[in-house]
TORKOL-4160 file (C-alpha; in steps of 0.2 Angstrom, whole numbers, padded with zeros to 4 digits, m for minus):
117
<pt num="1" X="0421" Y="0423" Z="0479"/>
<pt num="2" X="0419" Y="0410" Z="0466"/>
<pt num="3" X="0421" Y="0413" Z="0447"/>
<pt num="4" X="0412" Y="0403" Z="0434"/>
<pt num="5" X="0423" Y="0396" Z="0421"/>
<pt num="6" X="0428" Y="0409" Z="0408"/>
<pt num="7" X="0419" Y="0423" Z="0418"/>
<pt num="8" X="0429" Y="0439" Z="0420"/>
<pt num="9" X="0438" Y="0441" Z="0436"/>
<pt num="10" X="0436" Y="0459" Z="0444"/>
<pt num="11" X="0452" Y="0467" Z="0452"/>
<pt num="12" X="0450" Y="0483" Z="0461"/>
<pt num="13" X="0466" Y="0494" Z="0461"/>
<pt num="14" X="0469" Y="0510" Z="0470"/>
<pt num="15" X="0488" Y="0511" Z="0466"/>
<pt num="16" X="0501" Y="0506" Z="0453"/>
<pt num="17" X="0491" Y="0493" Z="0444"/>
<pt num="18" X="0481" Y="0508" Z="0437"/>
<pt num="19" X="0497" Y="0515" Z="0429"/>
<pt num="20" X="0498" Y="0511" Z="0410"/>
<pt num="21" X="0517" Y="0506" Z="0411"/>
<pt num="22" X="0513" Y="0494" Z="0425"/>
<pt num="23" X="0499" Y="0486" Z="0415"/>
<pt num="24" X="0509" Y="0484" Z="0400"/>
<pt num="25" X="0523" Y="0476" Z="0409"/>
<pt num="26" X="0512" Y="0465" Z="0420"/>
<pt num="27" X="0498" Y="0461" Z="0408"/>
<pt num="28" X="0504" Y="0465" Z="0391"/>
<pt num="29" X="0489" Y="0476" Z="0388"/>
<pt num="30" X="0480" Y="0491" Z="0394"/>
<pt num="31" X="0465" Y="0487" Z="0405"/>
<pt num="32" X="0448" Y="0496" Z="0404"/>
<pt num="33" X="0441" Y="0500" Z="0421"/>
<pt num="34" X="0427" Y="0509" Z="0430"/>
<pt num="35" X="0428" Y="0520" Z="0445"/>
<pt num="36" X="0423" Y="0512" Z="0461"/>
<pt num="37" X="0428" Y="0513" Z="0479"/>
<pt num="38" X="0433" Y="0501" Z="0493"/>
<pt num="39" X="0422" Y="0505" Z="0509"/>
<pt num="40" X="0429" Y="0502" Z="0527"/>
<pt num="41" X="0448" Y="0504" Z="0522"/>
<pt num="42" X="0461" Y="0517" Z="0524"/>
<pt num="43" X="0475" Y="0522" Z="0513"/>
<pt num="44" X="0493" Y="0524" Z="0518"/>
<pt num="45" X="0510" Y="0521" Z="0510"/>
<pt num="46" X="0523" Y="0507" Z="0510"/>
<pt num="47" X="0541" Y="0507" Z="0505"/>
<pt num="48" X="0545" Y="0494" Z="0491"/>
<pt num="49" X="0562" Y="0486" Z="0491"/>
<pt num="50" X="0560" Y="0474" Z="0476"/>
<pt num="51" X="0571" Y="0482" Z="0462"/>
<pt num="52" X="0560" Y="0474" Z="0448"/>
<pt num="53" X="0544" Y="0482" Z="0456"/>
<pt num="54" X="0552" Y="0498" Z="0458"/>
<pt num="55" X="0559" Y="0498" Z="0440"/>
<pt num="56" X="0541" Y="0494" Z="0434"/>
<pt num="57" X="0532" Y="0506" Z="0444"/>
<pt num="58" X="0545" Y="0520" Z="0444"/>
<pt num="59" X="0542" Y="0523" Z="0463"/>
<pt num="60" X="0549" Y="0515" Z="0479"/>
<pt num="61" X="0534" Y="0520" Z="0489"/>
<pt num="62" X="0517" Y="0513" Z="0484"/>
<pt num="63" X="0500" Y="0515" Z="0491"/>
<pt num="64" X="0493" Y="0501" Z="0503"/>
<pt num="65" X="0476" Y="0499" Z="0511"/>
<pt num="66" X="0471" Y="0491" Z="0528"/>
<pt num="67" X="0454" Y="0488" Z="0535"/>
<pt num="68" X="0450" Y="0503" Z="0546"/>
<pt num="69" X="0435" Y="0497" Z="0556"/>
<pt num="70" X="0426" Y="0513" Z="0551"/>
<pt num="71" X="0412" Y="0510" Z="0538"/>
<pt num="72" X="0413" Y="0529" Z="0533"/>
<pt num="73" X="0431" Y="0526" Z="0527"/>
<pt num="74" X="0433" Y="0523" Z="0508"/>
<pt num="75" X="0447" Y="0521" Z="0496"/>
<pt num="76" X="0444" Y="0527" Z="0478"/>
<pt num="77" X="0451" Y="0517" Z="0464"/>
<pt num="78" X="0446" Y="0508" Z="0448"/>
<pt num="79" X="0439" Y="0490" Z="0445"/>
<pt num="80" X="0445" Y="0480" Z="0431"/>
<pt num="81" X="0440" Y="0464" Z="0422"/>
<pt num="82" X="0454" Y="0453" Z="0420"/>
<pt num="83" X="0458" Y="0434" Z="0416"/>
<pt num="84" X="0464" Y="0421" Z="0428"/>
<pt num="85" X="0481" Y="0422" Z="0420"/>
<pt num="86" X="0481" Y="0441" Z="0422"/>
<pt num="87" X="0477" Y="0438" Z="0441"/>
<pt num="88" X="0491" Y="0427" Z="0443"/>
<pt num="89" X="0502" Y="0440" Z="0434"/>
<pt num="90" X="0496" Y="0453" Z="0447"/>
<pt num="91" X="0500" Y="0441" Z="0461"/>
<pt num="92" X="0518" Y="0440" Z="0455"/>
<pt num="93" X="0519" Y="0459" Z="0453"/>
<pt num="94" X="0514" Y="0462" Z="0471"/>
<pt num="95" X="0527" Y="0460" Z="0485"/>
<pt num="96" X="0525" Y="0451" Z="0501"/>
<pt num="97" X="0518" Y="0467" Z="0510"/>
<pt num="98" X="0502" Y="0464" Z="0501"/>
<pt num="99" X="0489" Y="0450" Z="0501"/>
<pt num="100" X="0475" Y="0447" Z="0489"/>
<pt num="101" X="0457" Y="0447" Z="0497"/>
<pt num="102" X="0439" Y="0446" Z="0491"/>
<pt num="103" X="0429" Y="0462" Z="0495"/>
<pt num="104" X="0412" Y="0470" Z="0490"/>
<pt num="105" X="0415" Y="0487" Z="0483"/>
<pt num="106" X="0404" Y="0503" Z="0485"/>
<pt num="107" X="0395" Y="0498" Z="0469"/>
<pt num="108" X="0390" Y="0481" Z="0476"/>
<pt num="109" X="0402" Y="0472" Z="0464"/>
<pt num="110" X="0413" Y="0459" Z="0471"/>
<pt num="111" X="0431" Y="0460" Z="0467"/>
<pt num="112" X="0449" Y="0455" Z="0473"/>
<pt num="113" X="0460" Y="0469" Z="0480"/>
<pt num="114" X="0478" Y="0469" Z="0487"/>
<pt num="115" X="0478" Y="0474" Z="0505"/>
<pt num="116" X="0491" Y="0475" Z="0519"/>
<pt num="117" X="0497" Y="0458" Z="0523"/>
């Protein structure tokens, strides 16, 4: 997934990056997004041990997705347009249980999403 210089970057979130308090702490602003879905993935939970992330999100258990191998599976969420600096901030927020990958959403839009590492 290649982004043109200055073009917005799409980030799909199904979890804590949709929380206003997490957005303010991570990006310094509230993000505007649109409802979308991530096909072929299933949702579960992971225990977070990073005290800073727990303090920011207010929870020790966060949602996490993994490829399910079933095209009928889909995870609902929100797609946001962010800057490269905000993507780097999101990378810093996410713990090592997650990795960032490029995906195609149900809408046909390409976006980054954090999945089970």
